[in-house]
N, C-alpha and C positions, 0 to 999 in steps of 0.2 A: 591484389596489392592491399586492400583493406584487411584481408585475413592475415597477410604477412605482418602488417603493423600491429594488429591485435595480438598476434603470437609473441611478437617482440615486446610489446607493452606488458602483457601479462607476465612474462618471464621476469622483466625488470622490476615491476611494481608488486607482483603478486607472489611469487614463489621462489624467492631467494631462500634456499635452504641450507642450513648449516649443521654440522654434526657436533658443534661445541656448545653443548647445553648442560651445564653442570647442575648438581643437585641444589646448590644455593640459589642459583637462578630460577629453578623450578619451584622452589618453595617460597620465593620472595613474593610479596603482594605488590602489585603495581599501583601506586597512587593515581587517582583520577586526575590529578593535575600534572602528572609526570608526562614527559614526551612519550608518544607512541613508538614502540619498538617497530623498526622497518624490516627486520629479518625473521622470517618464519622458521623456528627451529625444527630439525629433523624430528618427526614423530608427533608434531603438533597437530591437532585435529579439533575442528568445530563441527557441530551439527546445525544445519541451516534448513529452515523451513521457507523455501522460496522455489516452488516447482516451476513457475514460469521462466525464471532466470536459468534454471537447470537446463531446460529445453534450449534456451537461447545460446547457452555455452556449448551445447552439443552441436547445434546447428552451424555455429560460427567456428567450430573446430578448436575451442579452447577448454573443453571439458577435462581432457586428460591432465592439463596443468593444474587446474583448480581442484581436481579430485585428490591430489596429493595431501591437501590439508582440510578438505571439506567433505563431510558425509551429509548428503541431502535427506531430508525427511519429507514425506509427501503430506505435508500440512501447511495451511496458511490461515490467515485470518485471525481476529482477536481471540475468541474463545479458546481455540485450539492452541494457539501459542501461549496464551496465559497458562493453560493447564500444564503444558509441556515445560514452561519455566519453572512452575511450582514443583514439578517432579524432577527438576535438574536434568532434563532430558533434551534441552534445546538451547543453543547459544545465540541464535539469531532468527528473527521471524520477518516476514514481509507482510505489512498490514496497511490499513488506511489511517485516517487521522485520530480515531477515537481510542483504539486499544491501549497505546501508552499512557493515556489519561486515566482510563479505567484501571489498568494494572497498578498504577500508583495509588489510586483511591482504595484498592484492595489490599494494599500493604506490600506489593511487589516493588522493589527498586530497580527501575529499568532506564535505559538511556537510548535515544535515537542516535543513529551513527550515519544514516544516509536519508535524503529526502528527494522525491521526484515529483514534479508537478506537470502541468500542461501549458504549452503556449497558447495564448488566446483561450483561457479556461471557460469563459461564458459561452463561447461559440462551440466548445468541445467538452460539454459536461459529461461526466460519468453517469448521472441519473437524469431521468425525467420524471415528472409526475404522471403516472398512469391514472386515467380516468375511466371508471366503470361505464359499461354500456348504458345509455339512458340517463346518465348523470350529467348535468350541465355545470362544467367548471371551465371558464374561459380565462380568468385572472386569479391571482392569489386571494384576493378579497371574497371570491366565491367559495372559499374553503369553509367559510363560517357554517357551522351546523353539520358538516360532513363527517362520515366516519373514515378515519385515516388510519392505515396500517402503520404500526409503530414497533420498533425493535430497540429496546433500551440497551445501551452499551455497544451499539454498533453504528456504522457510518450513517446508514439509512435513518436511524432513529435521531441522531443529532441533526441530520438535514431536516427532518420534519420540524424539529424545534426552531431551527434557523428560519425555515420558511414561514412558520407562524410568526415569528418576531418580525421578519420583513413585511408581513401582511398587517401588523399591528393587531394580531390576534393572541390569545392565550390558549392554554390547554382547556380552559373552561368553555371556550367558544367553539370547540370541536369535540368529537368523541374519538379518543384514541384506542385503537384496537391492537392488543399486544400480539404479535405474530413474528415467528422467526423469519429472517430475510434471506432464506437459503433457497437455492435452485429456482423453481418456478412457483414457489408458494405464493408470492404476492401476485403474480399474473392470475393464478387460479382463484384467488381471493377476489380479485377484481371482476373476473369473468362470471363468478357465482354470485356477485353482489354482496359478499360478505363484508366488504368495504367499499367505499366510494372512491377513495383516492389511495394510491400507494407509490412510493418511489421505486421505480424500476430501472435496472441499468444493464448495460452490455447488450448482448443480442436479445435479451428478453424484450427490450423496447421494440425492436424490429419485429419479432415474432408475435408479440402481443397485438400490435397494430394489424399485422397481416391476417391474424387469426379472427380477430373480434371487431376490426374496424367496420366491417359491413354491418355489424349489429349496433354500431354506434359508439364503440370504444374510441377513446382518443388519448392524447398525451399533450402536456404543455411543459415549456421550459419554466424552471424555477428562478433563473436569473442570479444564482449564487455560485461561488467557487465551491467545487466539490472534488477537487483534483488532487488533494494531498495523498501521497503514498510514502511509507517509511520502511527502513530496515531498523529494527530495534533489538535490544537484547537485555538480559539481566546484568546488573552491575558486577555480579560475582564473576562473569565471564571476562568483563573488561579489566578486572583486577588480577587476572591470571596473565603474566606476560606473554607466554606463548599463544594463548588464545587471543589476546588483544592484537598481537602481530597478525595472526591469521584473519581476524575480523577486518583489520585494515587492508590486508591483501584482498579479501573478498569484496569490500566495498569498491576498490579499484576495478576488479574484474566484473562486478555487477554494473558499474558505470559504462564500461566499455560494451557490455552486452546490451544495454539499453540503446546505445548509439548504433550498434549493429542492427537491432531490430528496426530502428528508424530508417536506416539506410538500405534495408533489404526487405521491403515490405512483401514482395512476391514469395520469397523464400520463407518468410515469417508466416504468411497466410497458409501455405502448403504445409510447411513442417510443423507448425503449432496448432492453428485453427483447424486444419482439416485432419491431419494425421493423428495429433495428440488429443485434440478436444472433440473430434468427430463432427465438426461443423461443416457446412458446405463452403465452397469457395466464395460464394456471394455473401454468406454471413461474414466470413473472415474479411472480405474487402469492406463491408459496412463497418465492421469494428475498427479496422485500420483507419478508414476515413473519419470516423466519429472521434477517434482518439487524437487525431492531429499529430503533433510533434512534442516530444518531451522536453521539459525545462528542468535541468539539474543545476541549481545555483550554487556558486562558491560562497555566497553570503546568505546565511539564514535569517537575517534580521527581520525581513518581512514575514517570512514563514512563522517565526516565533511570535510576532504580533498577532498574526491570524489565529495562531494556535491559543494565544492568551484569551482573546475574544471568545473562542469556542469553549475554553474552560470556564469562563465567568458565566456564560450562558447556561452550560450544563449545571454548574454548580448551583445556580439559582433555581433551576427547574428540578434538580434531583436532591438537593439538600446536602450535597458534598462540600467539603472545604475548598475554597479557592487556592490552587496551587500556582506556582510560578512556571509558565511554559519554558522559560530559558534553562530550568533545572531538569527538563526532560531531555535536553539535547547535550551530547558530548561534543563540545565545540573543537576538540582536538581533530574530529573528523571533518570539519566544516568544508574544507577545500579538497579532500582526498578524492571524491568522485569527479569533481570538475577538472581537477589536475589530470586525472587519468584520461579524460576525454580529450583534453588539450594535447597530452602527450601522444595519444593515438592518431591525432589529425596531422601530425608532423611527418 
């Protein structure tokens, strides 16, 4: 029944295709304050870097509908999406909180078109602070004097700055060690005692503690929200009427896919974590439990306020200009995802 509702919803919201697309319409630039077009014209195509949702669409039986107007690219995260935007090779990317901010600071004009958070985010954080074997850190105040892994321009780097702020510390009170936050780099840096503390996320938390816990490794909660996730893209794509329609359609399909993931944990564990990511079933179950349930709000007011606080902290620490968080969001999309979920529930 859920799959049938999904199919009906995606057809209604996402893939209305028309053959009436004249040259004048194709050449016209869509103003950013103009209403979003709701019909995806025949031949419209966007390139989307969102591998996780691609799998969800396939598992839920919706991929063939979305593939009419979406070409998926196997990339995600800030550095990759920023590079692809600059090359005009990508229309939409899936990232955490920081990439839209950094893209703007580096001269790219981008907009957020969808946001996802976690219900009860302090109980279901994305990251924990991994502590190296033999290092004693029980509270955030114990971070003073410690070597901390730091990745500028990425979510983990921003989290470190937020943690220091919460602890009443500055960068001068610790030693930041710049390391890329990819794969198991941070876990290895902790186990080799290259750093004393590092934000580790996902299954790396479970594996790090299982592998090095007997040697004295540990992890503590940071007590901050770290749950923001966004779809964002270059303004140039949103000014193209056909692409704007396809982006709107994809946001609706993306929202329904997130709902499907939440409602089908067993299928998601087996289809994504085990078959696609090569994890064990127990790893997948841990990740599902740790993530809790998604929160896709129809009102971005609180999200924008949190984003503004992040911007002001990062600007202070990096010397960048303070920008307005509200300018990063395309408010025309504010209810698209939530409305799609509501329609699917009927």
